[in-house]
N, CA, C and O atoms as a GROMACS GRO file, in nm:
protein
  468
    1MET      N    1   0.084  -0.117   0.000
    1MET     CA    2   0.000   0.000   0.000
    1MET      C    3   0.089   0.124   0.000
    1MET      O    4   0.178   0.136   0.084
    2VAL      N    5   0.067   0.214  -0.092
    2VAL     CA    6   0.145   0.337  -0.097
    2VAL      C    7   0.115   0.419   0.027
    2VAL      O    8  -0.001   0.434   0.067
    3THR      N    9   0.219   0.471   0.086
    3THR     CA   10   0.210   0.545   0.211
    3THR      C   11   0.266   0.685   0.189
    3THR      O   12   0.367   0.702   0.119
    4THR      N   13   0.204   0.785   0.246
    4THR     CA   14   0.256   0.921   0.233
    4THR      C   15   0.383   0.935   0.318
    4THR      O   16   0.408   0.856   0.409
    5ALA      N   17   0.460   1.037   0.287
    5ALA     CA   18   0.581   1.065   0.365
    5ALA      C   19   0.544   1.095   0.511
    5ALA      O   20   0.619   1.060   0.602
    6GLU      N   21   0.430   1.159   0.532
    6GLU     CA   22   0.387   1.192   0.668
    6GLU      C   23   0.351   1.066   0.746
    6GLU      O   24   0.386   1.054   0.863
    7GLU      N   25   0.283   0.970   0.681
    7GLU     CA   26   0.248   0.844   0.746
    7GLU      C   27   0.375   0.764   0.778
    7GLU      O   28   0.388   0.705   0.885
    8ALA      N   29   0.469   0.764   0.682
    8ALA     CA   30   0.596   0.694   0.705
    8ALA      C   31   0.671   0.757   0.821
    8ALA      O   32   0.732   0.687   0.902
    9ALA      N   33   0.667   0.889   0.830
    9ALA     CA   34   0.736   0.959   0.940
    9ALA      C   35   0.677   0.920   1.075
    9ALA      O   36   0.751   0.900   1.171
   10LEU      N   37   0.544   0.909   1.083
   10LEU     CA   38   0.480   0.867   1.209
   10LEU      C   39   0.526   0.727   1.248
   10LEU      O   40   0.556   0.701   1.364
   11LEU      N   41   0.530   0.638   1.151
   11LEU     CA   42   0.574   0.502   1.178
   11LEU      C   43   0.720   0.500   1.225
   11LEU      O   44   0.752   0.435   1.325
   12ILE      N   45   0.806   0.571   1.155
   12ILE     CA   46   0.948   0.573   1.190
   12ILE      C   47   0.970   0.635   1.328
   12ILE      O   48   1.050   0.585   1.406
   13ARG      N   49   0.898   0.744   1.357
   13ARG     CA   50   0.910   0.806   1.490
   13ARG      C   51   0.868   0.708   1.600
   13ARG      O   52   0.928   0.705   1.707
   14GLY      N   53   0.763   0.630   1.573
   14GLY     CA   54   0.719   0.530   1.670
   14GLY      C   55   0.824   0.423   1.692
   14GLY      O   56   0.850   0.383   1.805
   15LEU      N   57   0.886   0.377   1.583
   15LEU     CA   58   0.993   0.277   1.595
   15LEU      C   59   1.108   0.333   1.678
   15LEU      O   60   1.166   0.263   1.761
   16GLN      N   61   1.140   0.460   1.655
   16GLN     CA   62   1.250   0.523   1.727
   16GLN      C   63   1.217   0.542   1.875
   16GLN      O   64   1.296   0.507   1.961
   17SER      N   65   1.100   0.598   1.903
   17SER     CA   66   1.067   0.629   2.043
   17SER      C   67   1.049   0.502   2.127
   17SER      O   68   1.081   0.501   2.246
   18GLU      N   69   0.999   0.396   2.066
   18GLU     CA   70   0.977   0.271   2.139
   18GLU      C   71   1.098   0.178   2.134
   18GLU      O   72   1.098   0.070   2.194
   19ARG      N   73   1.202   0.220   2.061
   19ARG     CA   74   1.325   0.138   2.045
   19ARG      C   75   1.290  -0.002   1.995
   19ARG      O   76   1.347  -0.102   2.040
   20LYS      N   77   1.195  -0.008   1.901
   20LYS     CA   78   1.152  -0.136   1.846
   20LYS      C   79   1.266  -0.197   1.764
   20LYS      O   80   1.334  -0.126   1.690
   21PRO      N   81   1.287  -0.327   1.777
   21PRO     CA   82   1.389  -0.392   1.695
   21PRO      C   83   1.344  -0.399   1.548
   21PRO      O   84   1.228  -0.430   1.520
   22VAL      N   85   1.435  -0.370   1.458
   22VAL     CA   86   1.407  -0.374   1.315
   22VAL      C   87   1.520  -0.446   1.242
   22VAL      O   88   1.631  -0.459   1.293
   23VAL      N   89   1.487  -0.491   1.123
   23VAL     CA   90   1.588  -0.535   1.027
   23VAL      C   91   1.579  -0.437   0.912
   23VAL      O   92   1.472  -0.420   0.853
   24ALA      N   93   1.689  -0.372   0.879
   24ALA     CA   94   1.695  -0.280   0.766
   24ALA      C   95   1.779  -0.345   0.657
   24ALA      O   96   1.894  -0.384   0.681
   25CYS      N   97   1.722  -0.357   0.537
   25CYS     CA   98   1.790  -0.424   0.426
   25CYS      C   99   1.798  -0.330   0.306
   25CYS      O  100   1.698  -0.267   0.269
   26LEU      N  101   1.914  -0.320   0.247
   26LEU     CA  102   1.931  -0.246   0.123
   26LEU      C  103   1.937  -0.347   0.010
   26LEU      O  104   2.016  -0.441   0.014
   27VAL      N  105   1.852  -0.328  -0.092
   27VAL     CA  106   1.849  -0.416  -0.208
   27VAL      C  107   1.865  -0.328  -0.332
   27VAL      O  108   1.791  -0.231  -0.350
   28ALA      N  109   1.962  -0.362  -0.417
   28ALA     CA  110   1.987  -0.285  -0.539
   28ALA      C  111   1.870  -0.301  -0.636
   28ALA      O  112   1.796  -0.399  -0.629
   29GLY      N  113   1.854  -0.205  -0.724
   29GLY     CA  114   1.746  -0.206  -0.821
   29GLY      C  115   1.743  -0.330  -0.909
   29GLY      O  116   1.638  -0.367  -0.960
   30ASP      N  117   1.859  -0.394  -0.928
   30ASP     CA  118   1.864  -0.515  -1.011
   30ASP      C  119   1.825  -0.640  -0.931
   30ASP      O  120   1.828  -0.751  -0.983
   31GLY      N  121   1.789  -0.620  -0.802
   31GLY     CA  122   1.746  -0.731  -0.719
   31GLY      C  123   1.856  -0.795  -0.637
   31GLY      O  124   1.828  -0.880  -0.553
   32SER      N  125   1.979  -0.756  -0.660
   32SER     CA  126   2.087  -0.815  -0.582
   32SER      C  127   2.084  -0.760  -0.440
   32SER      O  128   2.057  -0.642  -0.418
   33TYR      N  129   2.112  -0.846  -0.346
   33TYR     CA  130   2.111  -0.810  -0.204
   33TYR      C  131   2.240  -0.735  -0.174
   33TYR      O  132   2.347  -0.775  -0.221
   34GLN      N  133   2.234  -0.629  -0.096
   34GLN     CA  134   2.350  -0.548  -0.067
   34GLN      C  135   2.392  -0.546   0.080
   34GLN      O  136   2.511  -0.558   0.111
   35PHE      N  137   2.296  -0.531   0.170
   35PHE     CA  138   2.331  -0.503   0.309
   35PHE      C  139   2.212  -0.532   0.400
   35PHE      O  140   2.097  -0.512   0.360
   36ARG      N  141   2.240  -0.580   0.522
   36ARG     CA  142   2.134  -0.601   0.620
   36ARG      C  143   2.188  -0.568   0.759
   36ARG      O  144   2.303  -0.600   0.791
   37LEU      N  145   2.105  -0.505   0.840
   37LEU     CA  146   2.143  -0.470   0.977
   37LEU      C  147   2.026  -0.497   1.070
   37LEU      O  148   1.914  -0.452   1.045
   38HIS      N  149   2.052  -0.571   1.178
   38HIS     CA  150   1.953  -0.591   1.284
   38HIS      C  151   1.982  -0.487   1.391
   38HIS      O  152   2.091  -0.486   1.448
   39GLY      N  153   1.887  -0.400   1.419
   39GLY     CA  154   1.914  -0.296   1.519
   39GLY      C  155   1.791  -0.215   1.550
   39GLY      O  156   1.680  -0.268   1.562
   40ASN      N  157   1.811  -0.083   1.564
   40ASN     CA  158   1.705   0.011   1.601
   40ASN      C  159   1.721   0.138   1.520
   40ASN      O  160   1.826   0.163   1.461
   41VAL      N  161   1.614   0.219   1.517
   41VAL     CA  162   1.621   0.352   1.457
   41VAL      C  163   1.692   0.442   1.558
   41VAL      O  164   1.643   0.463   1.669
   42ALA      N  165   1.806   0.495   1.518
   42ALA     CA  166   1.885   0.580   1.608
   42ALA      C  167   1.856   0.728   1.588
   42ALA      O  168   1.860   0.805   1.684
   43GLU      N  169   1.827   0.766   1.464
   43GLU     CA  170   1.806   0.908   1.433
   43GLU      C  171   1.711   0.917   1.314
   43GLU      O  172   1.716   0.835   1.223
   44PHE      N  173   1.625   1.018   1.317
   44PHE     CA  174   1.534   1.040   1.205
   44PHE      C  175   1.512   1.188   1.189
   44PHE      O  176   1.473   1.257   1.283
   45VAL      N  177   1.537   1.238   1.068
   45VAL     CA  178   1.508   1.376   1.031
   45VAL      C  179   1.416   1.367   0.909
   45VAL      O  180   1.461   1.331   0.800
   46GLU      N  181   1.290   1.400   0.928
   46GLU     CA  182   1.190   1.382   0.823
   46GLU      C  183   1.232   1.447   0.692
   46GLU      O  184   1.271   1.564   0.690
   47GLY      N  185   1.225   1.370   0.584
   47GLY     CA  186   1.260   1.419   0.450
   47GLY      C  187   1.408   1.430   0.426
   47GLY      O  188   1.450   1.470   0.317
   48SER      N  189   1.489   1.396   0.523
   48SER     CA  190   1.634   1.413   0.512
   48SER      C  191   1.710   1.282   0.530
   48SER      O  192   1.773   1.233   0.436
   49ARG      N  193   1.705   1.227   0.652
   49ARG     CA  194   1.784   1.106   0.676
   49ARG      C  195   1.722   1.018   0.784
   49ARG      O  196   1.646   1.063   0.870
   50LEU      N  197   1.759   0.892   0.774
   50LEU     CA  198   1.717   0.790   0.869
   50LEU      C  199   1.841   0.709   0.902
   50LEU      O  200   1.910   0.661   0.812
   51VAL      N  201   1.869   0.695   1.031
   51VAL     CA  202   1.991   0.625   1.075
   51VAL      C  203   1.950   0.505   1.160
   51VAL      O  204   1.877   0.518   1.258
   52PHE      N  205   2.001   0.389   1.120
   52PHE     CA  206   1.984   0.266   1.198
   52PHE      C  207   2.116   0.236   1.266
   52PHE      O  208   2.222   0.269   1.214
   53GLU      N  209   2.109   0.174   1.384
   53GLU     CA  210   2.233   0.135   1.450
   53GLU      C  211   2.215   0.002   1.520
   53GLU      O  212   2.106  -0.035   1.564
   54ALA      N  213   2.326  -0.070   1.528
   54ALA     CA  214   2.333  -0.196   1.602
   54ALA      C  215   2.473  -0.204   1.657
   54ALA      O  216   2.571  -0.212   1.583
   55HIS      N  217   2.481  -0.201   1.789
   55HIS     CA  218   2.611  -0.201   1.856
   55HIS      C  219   2.691  -0.083   1.803
   55HIS      O  220   2.650   0.031   1.825
   56GLU      N  221   2.802  -0.104   1.734
   56GLU     CA  222   2.882   0.007   1.682
   56GLU      C  223   2.860   0.032   1.533
   56GLU      O  224   2.924   0.121   1.476
   57ASP      N  225   2.772  -0.044   1.470
   57ASP     CA  226   2.744  -0.028   1.327
   57ASP      C  227   2.632   0.072   1.306
   57ASP      O  228   2.538   0.080   1.385
   58ARG      N  229   2.643   0.149   1.196
   58ARG     CA  230   2.540   0.246   1.159
   58ARG      C  231   2.511   0.233   1.010
   58ARG      O  232   2.600   0.206   0.930
   59PHE      N  233   2.387   0.254   0.976
   59PHE     CA  234   2.340   0.249   0.838
   59PHE      C  235   2.260   0.377   0.818
   59PHE      O  236   2.155   0.395   0.880
   60VAL      N  237   2.308   0.467   0.730
   60VAL     CA  238   2.245   0.596   0.708
   60VAL      C  239   2.173   0.595   0.573
   60VAL      O  240   2.231   0.557   0.471
   61VAL      N  241   2.047   0.636   0.573
   61VAL     CA  242   1.965   0.639   0.453
   61VAL      C  243   1.928   0.784   0.424
   61VAL      O  244   1.871   0.852   0.509
   62ASN      N  245   1.960   0.830   0.302
   62ASN     CA  246   1.922   0.964   0.257
   62ASN      C  247   1.778   0.954   0.205
   62ASN      O  248   1.753   0.881   0.109
   63LEU      N  249   1.686   1.025   0.265
   63LEU     CA  250   1.544   1.013   0.232
   63LEU      C  251   1.495   1.111   0.126
   63LEU      O  252   1.376   1.109   0.092
   64ALA      N  253   1.581   1.196   0.074
   64ALA     CA  254   1.539   1.296  -0.024
   64ALA      C  255   1.482   1.228  -0.148
   64ALA      O  256   1.548   1.145  -0.211
   65GLY      N  257   1.359   1.264  -0.183
   65GLY     CA  258   1.296   1.215  -0.304
   65GLY      C  259   1.247   1.071  -0.299
   65GLY      O  260   1.215   1.014  -0.404
   66CYS      N  261   1.239   1.012  -0.182
   66CYS     CA  262   1.196   0.872  -0.169
   66CYS      C  263   1.045   0.859  -0.171
   66CYS      O  264   0.972   0.954  -0.143
   67GLU      N  265   1.000   0.739  -0.204
   67GLU     CA  266   0.860   0.703  -0.192
   67GLU      C  267   0.850   0.589  -0.092
   67GLU      O  268   0.947   0.518  -0.069
   68PHE      N  269   0.734   0.573  -0.031
   68PHE     CA  270   0.718   0.476   0.076
   68PHE      C  271   0.599   0.384   0.050
   68PHE      O  272   0.496   0.426  -0.002
   69ASP      N  273   0.615   0.258   0.086
   69ASP     CA  274   0.507   0.159   0.083
   69ASP      C  275   0.508   0.087   0.217
   69ASP      O  276   0.614   0.046   0.265
   70TYR      N  277   0.391   0.071   0.277
   70TYR     CA  278   0.380  -0.001   0.404
   70TYR      C  279   0.295  -0.125   0.383
   70TYR      O  280   0.193  -0.121   0.314
   71THR      N  281   0.338  -0.236   0.442
   71THR     CA  282   0.262  -0.361   0.437
   71THR      C  283   0.236  -0.408   0.579
   71THR      O  284   0.328  -0.421   0.660
   72ASP      N  285   0.111  -0.434   0.607
   72ASP     CA  286   0.070  -0.491   0.734
   72ASP      C  287   0.051  -0.640   0.712
   72ASP      O  288  -0.027  -0.678   0.625
   73PRO      N  289   0.119  -0.726   0.788
   73PRO     CA  290   0.107  -0.870   0.766
   73PRO      C  291  -0.037  -0.921   0.774
   73PRO      O  292  -0.069  -1.024   0.714
   74ARG      N  293  -0.123  -0.851   0.848
   74ARG     CA  294  -0.263  -0.894   0.859
   74ARG      C  295  -0.336  -0.882   0.726
   74ARG      O  296  -0.441  -0.944   0.708
   75GLU      N  297  -0.281  -0.803   0.632
   75GLU     CA  298  -0.343  -0.786   0.502
   75GLU      C  299  -0.281  -0.878   0.396
   75GLU      O  300  -0.322  -0.874   0.280
   76ALA      N  301  -0.185  -0.960   0.434
   76ALA     CA  302  -0.117  -1.049   0.341
   76ALA      C  303  -0.197  -1.178   0.322
   76ALA      O  304  -0.296  -1.202   0.391
   77GLY      N  305  -0.151  -1.260   0.228
   77GLY     CA  306  -0.212  -1.391   0.207
   77GLY      C  307  -0.190  -1.481   0.328
   77GLY      O  308  -0.106  -1.452   0.413
   78GLU      N  309  -0.265  -1.590   0.334
   78GLU     CA  310  -0.260  -1.679   0.451
   78GLU      C  311  -0.120  -1.730   0.481
   78GLU      O  312  -0.079  -1.728   0.597
   79SER      N  313  -0.045  -1.775   0.380
   79SER     CA  314   0.089  -1.830   0.407
   79SER      C  315   0.183  -1.722   0.460
   79SER      O  316   0.266  -1.749   0.547
   80ASP      N  317   0.171  -1.598   0.407
   80ASP     CA  318   0.254  -1.488   0.456
   80ASP      C  319   0.214  -1.447   0.598
   80ASP      O  320   0.300  -1.417   0.680
   81ARG      N  321   0.083  -1.448   0.626
   81ARG     CA  322   0.037  -1.415   0.762
   81ARG      C  323   0.090  -1.517   0.861
   81ARG      O  324   0.133  -1.482   0.970
   82GLU      N  325   0.086  -1.644   0.823
   82GLU     CA  326   0.134  -1.751   0.910
   82GLU      C  327   0.284  -1.733   0.938
   82GLU      O  328   0.328  -1.748   1.052
   83PHE      N  329   0.361  -1.702   0.834
   83PHE     CA  330   0.505  -1.681   0.852
   83PHE      C  331   0.532  -1.562   0.944
   83PHE      O  332   0.619  -1.569   1.030
   84ALA      N  333   0.457  -1.452   0.926
   84ALA     CA  334   0.481  -1.329   1.000
   84ALA      C  335   0.434  -1.337   1.145
   84ALA      O  336   0.487  -1.266   1.231
   85ARG      N  337   0.337  -1.422   1.173
   85ARG     CA  338   0.278  -1.429   1.307
   85ARG      C  339   0.386  -1.451   1.413
   85ARG      O  340   0.460  -1.549   1.407
   86GLY      N  341   0.394  -1.360   1.509
   86GLY     CA  342   0.491  -1.371   1.617
   86GLY      C  343   0.631  -1.327   1.578
   86GLY      O  344   0.721  -1.329   1.662
   87ARG      N  345   0.650  -1.286   1.454
   87ARG     CA  346   0.783  -1.243   1.407
   87ARG      C  347   0.785  -1.098   1.359
   87ARG      O  348   0.873  -1.020   1.396
   88ILE      N  349   0.687  -1.064   1.275
   88ILE     CA  350   0.690  -0.936   1.204
   88ILE      C  351   0.562  -0.860   1.232
   88ILE      O  352   0.452  -0.913   1.218
   89GLU      N  353   0.578  -0.733   1.270
   89GLU     CA  354   0.461  -0.648   1.295
   89GLU      C  355   0.426  -0.562   1.175
   89GLU      O  356   0.310  -0.525   1.157
   90GLY      N  357   0.524  -0.529   1.093
   90GLY     CA  358   0.500  -0.445   0.976
   90GLY      C  359   0.624  -0.436   0.891
   90GLY      O  360   0.733  -0.480   0.930
   91HIS      N  361   0.606  -0.378   0.773
   91HIS     CA  362   0.713  -0.374   0.675
   91HIS      C  363   0.702  -0.243   0.597
   91HIS      O  364   0.600  -0.218   0.533
   92LEU      N  365   0.806  -0.160   0.601
   92LEU     CA  366   0.808  -0.035   0.528
   92LEU      C  367   0.914  -0.045   0.418
   92LEU      O  368   1.029  -0.077   0.445
   93ALA      N  369   0.874  -0.018   0.295
   93ALA     CA  370   0.968  -0.014   0.183
   93ALA      C  371   0.995   0.131   0.148
   93ALA      O  372   0.902   0.209   0.130
   94ILE      N  373   1.122   0.167   0.139
   94ILE     CA  374   1.163   0.301   0.100
   94ILE      C  375   1.221   0.288  -0.040
   94ILE      O  376   1.322   0.220  -0.060
   95ARG      N  377   1.156   0.352  -0.138
   95ARG     CA  378   1.195   0.338  -0.278
   95ARG      C  379   1.269   0.462  -0.326
   95ARG      O  380   1.227   0.575  -0.301
   96PHE      N  381   1.381   0.438  -0.395
   96PHE     CA  382   1.463   0.546  -0.449
   96PHE      C  383   1.441   0.556  -0.600
   96PHE      O  384   1.404   0.457  -0.663
   97ALA      N  385   1.464   0.673  -0.657
   97ALA     CA  386   1.449   0.692  -0.802
   97ALA      C  387   1.539   0.598  -0.881
   97ALA      O  388   1.506   0.562  -0.994
   98SER      N  389   1.651   0.558  -0.824
   98SER     CA  390   1.746   0.468  -0.890
   98SER      C  391   1.692   0.326  -0.903
   98SER      O  392   1.747   0.244  -0.976
   99GLY      N  393   1.583   0.297  -0.830
   99GLY     CA  394   1.529   0.162  -0.827
   99GLY      C  395   1.574   0.084  -0.705
   99GLY      O  396   1.521  -0.024  -0.677
  100ASP      N  397   1.670   0.138  -0.631
  100ASP     CA  398   1.714   0.072  -0.508
  100ASP      C  399   1.603   0.081  -0.403
  100ASP      O  400   1.518   0.170  -0.408
  101LEU      N  401   1.606  -0.012  -0.308
  101LEU     CA  402   1.506  -0.018  -0.201
  101LEU      C  403   1.574  -0.037  -0.067
  101LEU      O  404   1.678  -0.103  -0.058
  102VAL      N  405   1.515   0.019   0.035
  102VAL     CA  406   1.551  -0.015   0.173
  102VAL      C  407   1.423  -0.068   0.235
  102VAL      O  408   1.320   0.000   0.238
  103PHE      N  409   1.430  -0.191   0.285
  103PHE     CA  410   1.318  -0.252   0.354
  103PHE      C  411   1.342  -0.239   0.504
  103PHE      O  412   1.450  -0.272   0.553
  104VAL      N  413   1.243  -0.191   0.576
  104VAL     CA  414   1.249  -0.181   0.720
  104VAL      C  415   1.143  -0.275   0.776
  104VAL      O  416   1.023  -0.251   0.762
  105VAL      N  417   1.189  -0.382   0.839
  105VAL     CA  418   1.099  -0.483   0.892
  105VAL      C  419   1.091  -0.466   1.043
  105VAL      O  420   1.191  -0.478   1.113
  106GLU      N  421   0.970  -0.436   1.093
  106GLU     CA  422   0.949  -0.419   1.236
  106GLU      C  423   0.928  -0.556   1.298
  106GLU      O  424   0.832  -0.627   1.266
  107LEU      N  425   1.019  -0.593   1.388
  107LEU     CA  426   1.014  -0.724   1.451
  107LEU      C  427   0.926  -0.722   1.575
  107LEU      O  428   0.912  -0.619   1.641
  108CYS      N  429   0.868  -0.836   1.606
  108CYS     CA  430   0.783  -0.849   1.725
  108CYS      C  431   0.865  -0.862   1.853
  108CYS      O  432   0.816  -0.830   1.961
  109CYS      N  433   0.986  -0.906   1.840
  109CYS     CA  434   1.071  -0.929   1.957
  109CYS      C  435   1.213  -0.888   1.924
  109CYS      O  436   1.239  -0.835   1.816
  110ALA      N  437   1.306  -0.911   2.014
  110ALA     CA  438   1.445  -0.875   1.993
  110ALA      C  439   1.501  -0.944   1.870
  110ALA      O  440   1.462  -1.056   1.838
  111ALA      N  441   1.592  -0.878   1.802
  111ALA     CA  442   1.660  -0.935   1.686
  111ALA      C  443   1.733  -1.062   1.726
  111ALA      O  444   1.776  -1.072   1.841
  112PRO      N  445   1.749  -1.160   1.635
  112PRO     CA  446   1.812  -1.286   1.671
  112PRO      C  447   1.948  -1.271   1.741
  112PRO      O  448   1.978  -1.345   1.834
  113SER      N  449   2.029  -1.178   1.696
  113SER     CA  450   2.161  -1.162   1.757
  113SER      C  451   2.149  -1.118   1.904
  113SER      O  452   2.235  -1.151   1.985
  114GLU      N  453   2.043  -1.045   1.938
  114GLU     CA  454   2.023  -1.001   2.076
  114GLU      C  455   1.965  -1.113   2.162
  114GLU      O  456   1.997  -1.121   2.280
  115ARG      N  457   1.880  -1.199   2.105
  115ARG     CA  458   1.822  -1.309   2.180
  115ARG      C  459   1.928  -1.410   2.218
  115ARG      O  460   1.919  -1.473   2.323
  116GLU      N  461   2.030  -1.428   2.133
  116GLU     CA  462   2.132  -1.530   2.156
  116GLU      C  463   2.229  -1.491   2.265
  116GLU      O  464   2.303  -1.576   2.315
  117ARG      N  465   2.231  -1.364   2.305
  117ARG     CA  466   2.328  -1.317   2.404
  117ARG      C  467   2.284  -1.348   2.544
  117ARG      O  468   2.354  -1.316   2.640
   0.00000   0.00000   0.00000
């Protein structure tokens, strides 16, 4: 579902204020996987930048000119809902003009690396 920048900002601010665990993935426009980070939203400046962090790692996303899509697992097909149940609360896609994507997956619980500690 296409989401306005304002709706995406509300979601991101909620993730940041609640320190919700997320997985942020960068995928190139050609579909090749580039980068993944399990962490939290560390900084958000609406229309400018979004910063994820995990331990000492940081992933900075330039938000200028991006489009947003939000997916609620409750609106997915049965097999996707079953997979997401207890794992994923929501999914925000940040689309760039280049075709690259950043997927922000809101987890229901701590990221796997944090649970193992």
